[in-house]
N, C-alpha and C positions, 0 to 999 in steps of 0.2 A: 693581462688583456687591459687595451683602455676603453674607452664607452667606444669609439669607434670601430671595435673589432668584437661587440658584443648583438646579440638578437635575440628578440623576445620568444622566440621559438626554435625547434628545430629545422622547420621547413623553413622559416625565414634565411636560415643559415646557409644551407643546401641550394635555396634557389638562388639567392648572390654568390655564391663561390664555387658551388661543382653546377650551375645549372645544365653543363653537357650531359650532366648522370643524376639526375633528382632521384631515381629508384635506387639506384645502388649509393649512394650515400644517406635516403633515410633507411634503408635497409640494413647498412652498417654502424647505424646511430643510435645508441639508446635513445626513449621517450620520458619524457618527465610529466606527470599531474599532481596537480598539486590542493592542496586543501586548506580553510583558514580554522585556527581554533582559537578558543579562548578558556581559560580556569581561573581561580583565585587561591591567591597564596598566604593563609594566614599567619600572624606577626611579621611583619614584612613592611618597611614603611618607603611612600613613593621615594624616588630617589630626587634630590635638588641639582642636581647637574648633570653634563651628559657622561662624565666619564662614568660614574656612578651607573647611570643606567645600563651605559655598555658592559658595565662590570656585570651588575644583574641580569640583562639576556643574554650575554654569554656563559653565565655560569648554569642558569636555567638550562636554555638551549643543550647544552653538552649531554644535562642530566635527560632532556629529551629523549637527543640523539641515543643513549645510552638505555635506557626502555625501548626504544623501538626498534633499532639495531638495522642490519643489513644494510638497503639501500635507501632507505629512509633519512633524510635531513632535514633539522628545524632550524627557522631564521625568525627568532622572537625581534616583534614589530612595535610593541609597547609593554610600558612597565608602568602600570596606573596611568594616571594623566601625563606620561614622555613618551617620547615615539623615536623611535632609532631609526637608520637605515643609514645606508654605506654608499659614496661617494666612489664610484668606480674609476672616476680619474685620477682623486687622490690617495684612495684607498683607505680611507679613515670614516669612522663613524659621522652623522649627521643628526641633530637632533634636534625635537620639532615638541609644540603642544606645551604643558606650561612649562620647557628648560629650555624653550630655544636659545641657541648662540652662548650657551653656558658650559664650555666642557671643563673647565678645570674643576678637579676637589681638591684633594690633599695630592702631594706629589711623589708618593711613594706607590702608588697602583692599587692602594684598598680602598675601596669604598670608605665614605663618611659614615662613622656611626652615630645614627640620631638617639641611640637610646631606648628606652623600653618600648616594645612594639603591642605590648598587651593590647588586642582589641581590636588589632587595625587587620585589614584582610585587603590586600593589593589582587586588581585583574591583572590576568598575564594572555597577551594576544601574539597573533603570530601566524605564520604561512610552517607546512610540512608539503616538504617537497618529495619526490617518491618517483625512483627511476627505476625504467625497466628496460634490458636488452632484447627480450624474449615476448613480450606482447605485443601482439601485432593489430589486434581489432578492439571495438568500444568494448565489448563484455570481457575482456580481457582486463584492461583496465578497470574497470566498473570493480570486480572482483579482487584486484590491488588496494583501493579507494579505501573500498569496505572495509577491507583487512586493516589497513592501516587505522583505520577511525576506530574499528574495535579494540585493535591494541591499544589504542593511544587511549581511550575511555577507558579501560579496565585496566591500566596502570594507576591512571585517577582512582578509581574507587578501590582497588583494592593497597592504596597505599605505593605501592612499590616508586610510581613518580616523585615522592615524596625521598623516599629513603634512593633515588638515583641523583637528586639534586641534592640533598645532607653530604651523600659521599662524596662526590664532585667539589663541596666547597669546601670540604675538609683536603682535599689531595691540590686542591689549584696551590699554587706558589704567586703571590699570597694568596692568603687563602681568604674565603670570603664569610666571614664571623657574622653577618647578617642572616645567612640564611641557613643557617648552623640550627637553630629553633624555630624555624618557618616551617610548615605542613600546609598541603595541597587539599583543599576542602574537594571532601569524595564527592559532593553531588553539584560542583560548579561546573564541569567537564561541556563543551559544546563545540561544535565542527558544522562547516559548511557541508556542503553536500559533493563539491572536489569540482576540480576541469578534468575531463577526458578529452585526450589529444584527438581522438576519434569523433566526438561528438558535435555536430554542424549544428550550430546556432547562429542567429542574426545577425550577429556580428562577426560570424566568420572570415575570411577572407577568401573561400570558395566554396561549392556548393549548391543545393536546390532549395530555392523557398518555393513550395509547392501551396497551394488553397485550393482547395475542396469541399465542396457542399453540396446538400440536399433537402428534398424537404417532405416532412411526413403527414402524411395525410390521415386526423385525427376525425374520432368521433367524440365531441366532450363537448359540456355546456358552457357556451362563449360567453352567458351572460353572467356569470360568475365573474367573470372578468374585466373590473370598472376603472380599478387605479393601476399607477405607475409600480406599485407596492406590489400586486398582483402578479402584474406583467413578470416583474422580477423574479418573485419567488415562482413561479411557474418557468421561465426559463433555467432558476438553477435547480429545478428537479431532473427538468428536460437535459439539460448538461453535464450532471452527476451521472442521472442514466444513462446517456448513449457513451460515455466513457469509460463507465463501468463495465458496462457492458462490452463493446468491444475490446475490453483490457483483459477482462475475465476471458476471453475467445482467444486472447492470441492475436485480436486482427487492428491492433492499435496502435501504428509505428512511436516507437520510442522518442519524448519529446513531441508529439501530436497534441495539440492542444482544438479543445473544441468549442464552440461558440457561438449560442444563438444571435439569429440579427433581426429575424419577425414572428410574432405572434398573430396569427387571425388579421393578416395584413398590414400589422401596426409595426413600424420598425420601433426596436428596443432603443436606437443610439437616441431617439429624438420623441418620443412617445410625452405626453404630457396628461395631467388630469383634467378629465375626465376620459378615461381610453372608451373608445367605440370600436367593438372587433366590424371586421367586413362581414356583412351577411351571407358573400359571397365565398370569402375563405376561411376553409377550418384547416391551413396549414402551420405548421410550424420551422421556420426555416432557419439552416446552420449553415457556417462555414468551419474549417479544418485548416489549420494551417500547421503542415510539416516544415522540416528541416532536414537534408538527406544531403548523402555524398555525392559530389559531383558528377559521378559515374553510374549513380545509381539507374535503376529502372523506375523513375517515378508513374508512368502510365500504368505498368504493372502493379503497382503498391497501391495505387489509388483504385483503379480497377476493382483490386481484392477489396476495399474499406467496403466500395460500394456494393458487391455483391453480398458480402458479409451483413449490410444493413437493409437487402430487401430480403434478407433468409427470415422465412416466418418464426425462426426459430429465433432469431437476434432478435426480429420486432418484438413476439412476448416477451423476451427477454426483458427491454426498453420499457414496456409498458409497466412491468411488475413492480420492475426498479423506483418507476416514477412515482406507482402507489405506495411501495415501502416506506421511500424516504417522504414522503408528504405526510405519510400516516404516523412516521418517525416523531415528524417534530409536533403532534398536537395531543393533548391530557386524553388521556382515555378516562370515562367517569365509569364507576363500577359499583357495585354494594357490596359493603360487607356484612357479612353473616358471623355472628358470634351464639356458640350456643354450648352449653353445658352436655353436660352426659358422665354416665356411669357403666360399667361392667362389673355383676356377678360373678365370681372365680369361688372356684371348689379346689380343694387341695394345693393350697397355698400360703404357708404358714412364715411369716412374716416377722413375728415375734423375737428373731433373734438377729437380724440383721444390724447391721452399723449402719450409721448417718451415709457413708458411701454406698453400700450397699441399698438402701434403697435408693441414694440417687439413681444409680445403675439400672436399679427396678424399673425406675420411671422411663429412661429411656427406651429401655426393651419394647415398654407397651406403647410409648409416643409412636416408635419408629412404625410396631407392628400394628396399630390405629389405621395411623395415617396412608401405610401401605395398601393397606385392605382397602379401603377408600379408594384411593387413587386408582388401583389397580380395574375398580369396577366403574371407574369413572365417573364418579359422585360429588367429589371435589376434586378441583385443581393441581397442579405440581405443586403449587407455591403456597397450598394451604399449612397450617400449622394445627399440633395439636400440644398442648402442654399440659399434661398431668399434676393434678394441685394434692392428690394425696394419695396411700397409697395403704390398706390394711391385709388381715388376713383375708377378708370375704370379697373387699368392693374395690374400687380402681375406679378413682374422680378423675375428671377430664373437663379442657374447653377445647373448643374444636372452634377455629378459626378459618373462615374460607372466605375467596371473591365472586363474583356472580355480574354476569353481565344485565343491567338496568333493566330490562327485559323481563327479566325469569322471576318466575311466583317461589318467594322464598321459603314460604312456608309447606307450597309442595316438593321443594328441597329437601328440607328438613324431613318431611316425610319419608324420603325414600333413601335418604340415608337411617334411619330408624328402624324402616322397613328391612334395609340391607344387614344391620348390624344383629339385627334378632332373627336371622336366619342361622341354624344350624351349619351352612357350609362356612359363612361367615366368621362366627365364633371359634370353629374350628381352625382357621385360617389365621386368627389373630394366635389361636393357643399354641398354633404350631410354631409360629414367628418368635413370641418371648423364649419356649423353647429351645427352638434353636440359638438363639441368640443369647443366651444366657449358659449353655452348653460350652461357650468358648470362652467364659468370664473366668477370669483366676479367681475367682473367690466359688471354694467350693460350697459353700455355705448357699450361697445365691442359686450354682445350678443345680443341687442336690431340691430344694425348696420348689424349684419349678419342674422338676421331673415328669410330675404327674398333674399340670396346673390346668384346668378347663374353665372357659368361659360359659358361665351357666344361662345368662340374661342380658339384656342391655336396654338403657333408656334413654335418651336425650330429650333435653328440656327444649323450651320455647325458644324461637332464634330472638337473638336483636338486631335491627338491619341499623347499619350507618352508612350515607355517601361518601365514597372514597375514591381519589384519583389515585392511578400504580403510575409509578416511576423507575426505571429500570439503572441501575449507574454500575459499571465495571471498573475491576483493577486488577492489577498483578505488583505480587511480593517479589522482590529478589530473595533467593536463599542458595547463594553459594556452595553450600554443605550437603544441600541435598542431591541423593543420589541414589536413585529408584532401581537400580540394576539387579537388587538381590529381589524387590517384587517380584515374583513373577504370575502372579493371578490377577484377574480384574476384582475378585473379592477385595484380595490386599491393596489395591490402590484406592476399591472406595472407602473401604475404615482408614486410610492415611487421609482422605480427604475430609473424610468427616471430622476427623482430630481438627484439619485447622478452619473446618466450618465453627466447632461448638467453641472455638478458641477466638476466632473473630466475631460470633456472635456474642459471647461472652463482653469482652471488652466494648464494642457497641452497644449493647446494652444498660452495661456498669453508666457508660459517657449519656445515658440519654436517647441515644440518637438510633434506636430500632424499633418505629413504633410499633403497634400491637398487629398480629399477622403478617410484620414483613419478616423473608427469610434471607438466608444467606445461603449461598449455592456455590463450591467450585466449579469450577467450568473447565480446569484444564490442570493438570500438576505433572508436570516434566523434572526433566534433571536442573536444579536451580533456578527454577520459577512456579509462581501457584498464579495462579489467575483465580478469579472472583466477581461473580454476577451479586446485586442487592436490589430485594423488591422491596418499593417502600410503597405503603399505603398511608395515603394522610389526607386532610377533610379539603386540604387545597394543593396547588399544585406550588405557588411559593411556600406551600412550611415544608415540604419535600426538597425543595431547592439547597433554602435554607441547612438542611438534614445534609444534602449531599454535601455543600460545601466545608459545612463540620467536619464529614468524615473525611472528608481531603486535609482537614488544617489536623484532625486528630491523629491520622498516618504520615504526614510528611511536615507537620510543624514544630513548632520550635521543643515540644515535648513527646516529641513523636520517636526519639528511641527509647524511652520509657514502656510507649507504650507497645513499639513491635518488640521489645523483649519481653516485656507481659505476653503476647501472644506467644512466642518461640516457647516460652516456661511450660506455657500451657498444653503445648500438643506435647514435647518432650515427656512432661510429668502425667499427660495420659496414652500414649503409646506405649509407655512403663508398663502399664496395667496389661498391655494387650496378649492373645493368649499367641502370639504369632512371634516368634524371636526375631523372624526378618525385619516387621513393622517395628516392633523396639528397638533393634541394633540402627534401622535407616534413621528415625529420628529421635535418636538422644544425642544429636549435638546439632539440634536444625536451628538454625541462627539468621532470622531475616533480619537483610541490612540497607533494604530501600523499596519506598512504595513509589508506584507509580501509575497516576488515573487514568482512565479507560474512558469511555463513550459514556454518556448520558442521555436517556429517549424518556420521552413522555412529557417532559417541558416544556410547552408551549415557544414559540420565538415571538420576537416584542410585535410581532404581529399575528397574534395569537388568533386574532378574529379573523384573517384572512385567511391564515394558514387553516380553521376548522370548516370554512364556508370551501375551500377549495378540494380541502379531502373529500368532502362529502359528493363533492362533483367528482373527482377522480378516480372513485370508486367504481363509475361503469365508465372509466376509458378506456380505447381500444382505437389502435392504431391501424389502420387498413393499407395502409402501403407506404414505399419511399420511392422517391423520385430522387436521382444522382444528379448534379449540374457534372459540366464538362468542366477540367482542373485546367487552372491555372499555372504554368510554372516559368517559374524566372530566374535565372542564373544570380548567383552573389557575386561572380568573379567574369570577367569578359573573355569571350572566345579568342585564341589565337594560334595562329598555325605550329603543330607541335613535328618540324621535318626529323628530326632528333631520335626522339621517345617515341610517340605515339603512332606518329607518322599521318595524322589526322588533324581536326581542330578540336580543342580541347576547352575545358573551362576550370579549370585545374588551380588557377591562382599560381601556376606555377612561371609563369612568364620570364623568360628569361630577362636580365637589366636591359639591353640594347633594345628590346621590343617591349619593353616599359618607356622605357624613355623615347622610341619613334610615335609609340601610340597610334597615330592615324595610319590607316589602310595595313596596320596587323594584329588590332584589335576591335571585337565586333561585340554588339550587342546579342545575337543568334549565331547560333551554328549554321545556318541558312545565308547567313553574309557573309562569313568567315568560309564557307565549302565554295560559295559560287568564285570565290576569288583566287583561294590558294589549292583547290581540290574539285576543281568542276569535273574533271576528269572520272572523280571515283561514286557513285551514287549511294555509296556505305557511308559517306562523310556525315559526321553528325545524326548517324539515326541513333534510336535509341537501343537499350538489349534488348527487349521484346520484339521490335521492329527486324532487328540484326541477327535474329534466332525461327523468325517466323518463316515456315516452310511455304518453299516457292515452287513453280511449274514452271521448265526451262523444254526447248526442243532436244530432241537428239537427234539431225538431220538422218545419220547414218541408218538410225532404225526406222524413222519414219512414225517417232510416237514420241510422247511426251516422259521425262521423268519427275523427280522433285526432290530436295534438299534444303537447308536452312538456307537463307540467303546469304547470309555471311560463308557458307563454302562454296560458293560458285565462284567459279574461275572466270567466268567472264556474266557482266552486269548487263551486257544488250536485250539480251530477250526475257523476259522474268515475268510470269504471269501470277494470279491471284490463285487460279483453280483452275481443274483440269480442261475443261468446258472452255475456256478463252484461252488457254495454251491448241489445245488441238485446232480450233476455230483459226484460231492467227496463223497458224504457222503448217499444219495440214488438213486444210478444207479439203481436198481432193480424198481421203483416206481417212474421214471423220469414224468411221465403224470400227478400224485397226485401230485409232490413237486412243478412241475413246475403251476399246476390251483391252488395253495394255492391264498385266497380270501385277494385281498387287496396289493398282492407285484408285479402287473404287468406281471407277467408271463415271462417265460426264454425269450434271445435273442438271435438268432441264426443267422448265418451267409447266409443260405439259399443253402448251399452247403451240396450236397448230399455224400455219399459213401456207397458204398455197402457191408457188412458184413455175415460170413458164419455163419450159426445156424445150430450146429451137432448136435441138436438135433431133430428136424425138418428136418434136409437136404435138406434143402434150401438157397438161397440168400436173402436177406432182407435189403430194404432200411432204410440210419438212418442217423440222421444229424450230421456232423461231427465234433458238437458242443460235441455233445454227447458220444464222441467217444475214451476211456480214454485210 
């Protein structure tokens, strides 16, 4: 094929070549979807001429194709600083970037040998095209795109792409020796979201651009809004809240965007400091832009969005989301309370314990004390208990908990002492230790605790310090983790505990877990372990630094050593479990990748603004929502389709001859087109909701009215929106019969009576004003 016979999309081809049967052409032709990719290859020199670039690109492309298989093909477009494209007229490669115009290297089809490439990393980028003959909607292609991206990403992280590239580098004639000792960097894959042939955007050749908006009338102290920074921050909260609430409810059309336009009467686009809110406006106004298929029922979709935002449940959801996000960006001051304590125990002989057994006993008492206090609501779940010493008659420990700044810590500590001294609490601690020890692999430990009893408790004087709480999350990729043999929640909890302890150990050894801070496993499934760390420090900047260092610890240059240490610790601890399922499941744990999650509690750069707004937002309430009329614009001109749809359409598929003529055949609105070419058809240009709406029509033979969807009526001559209107217009002398027709619900009147003269009977009679024509 030469360039004149090539088209960018299948639709362009079908429109230009098979305009007389576009739907048939589209139905019989495969559709393509593409996404961009990039990854790094280690120990590969950048090419110095176009021939080398072409050889590298082809060899790497074949390796990618072999990994993806099926209907996906790769086009490598750059190798390092060199770009490669194909001239479809000549069939030859053309290069740009750093090697523009330099095609020839050696003359034997082999790439130039540039010597030792140790330490060199070259970036490869290009496009993947996936073809489908079965997908016929956006959802199907979205799944196809995600599947291809996941497959590609996995091949990078598990090394199979490296194997495929090297295998082809050996097989190719002549071979590409420069690729023999390379490898794909396992953490380097990146991709775009992909192009979906069924997704409409602002650049699409057909479709509808729909703009709809509305305003929320809110109760809020607008005196807190004094700067443009305040406005923008508040706009961010509401934009995210509206978007997430509609999306969670399934009421946000795909690709729709939300943009706030005014707050308290101030235009966000032109606002300047100082901001002065209007004393008469308590509204927040927004617009939403969405792109829909040309034949989508835009009116019904926009009505659905407006109805959702008018719903009290949605309004409450938006309110809660605003407050939650605002609060997440503000530091939370707390008081850290540290106190020592001791338990006197009987029937507990530790003289024969080994160091490992003593350490395990520490854990049993720590968990028992903390679980008991948390269950009674005396300390927060993020508190910690650390046993400092243990002997045959006494357990010494430190308790760290965090309370709101308004709490009287002395009273709180006294409540803890009272609770720990009660017989029921001491029995609960004893029972918890005995139960945990019974599962130990150490018979010495389980035997020593069989009759253990806590007899008394003492709590020391609390030490207070001001701290701020910051939480940070993340996840570890553990490909070897298969939880299918863990069948109880207790086993999942125990497995989680091993990961918590291992992560805690590494953070403590690196000095990255301040006193009172905790690690909690929030999710554990096949292949993935998710965690959250609660950090408590005297300043939020200190925690911000700690969060950054934690990320570097798990993903920096020395991260492989740390991840191996966590994996080894989990394996070692699990091997002592009394559950063979746990020890077997965790016997080959190997963490290969860390991904950082969200961090909350660190104020934004506008921290002072955030704090003042949060205080005001705590009492925020939304009183009502008022929708605005939608503006609908076609991305394509309307034209008369006499062959396929037999009406005026805006699908962007106008035949070449209509496009060439233009005037008189292509119109900005359906009404203009219909008035000229389909004036006899009242259904021309109607929306789907209008065409399906129920209409009333006269049954002259029966002397009454019938009802049917508008698009099913054979005649559009006499059509009415209500039974009352139909009966009045067509059967005014038989209103009772017409209005009482079975199954139609009867005529609806306003209840207003008027008196009209009856000249035949020479009297005045009452008549509903609805039936007076």
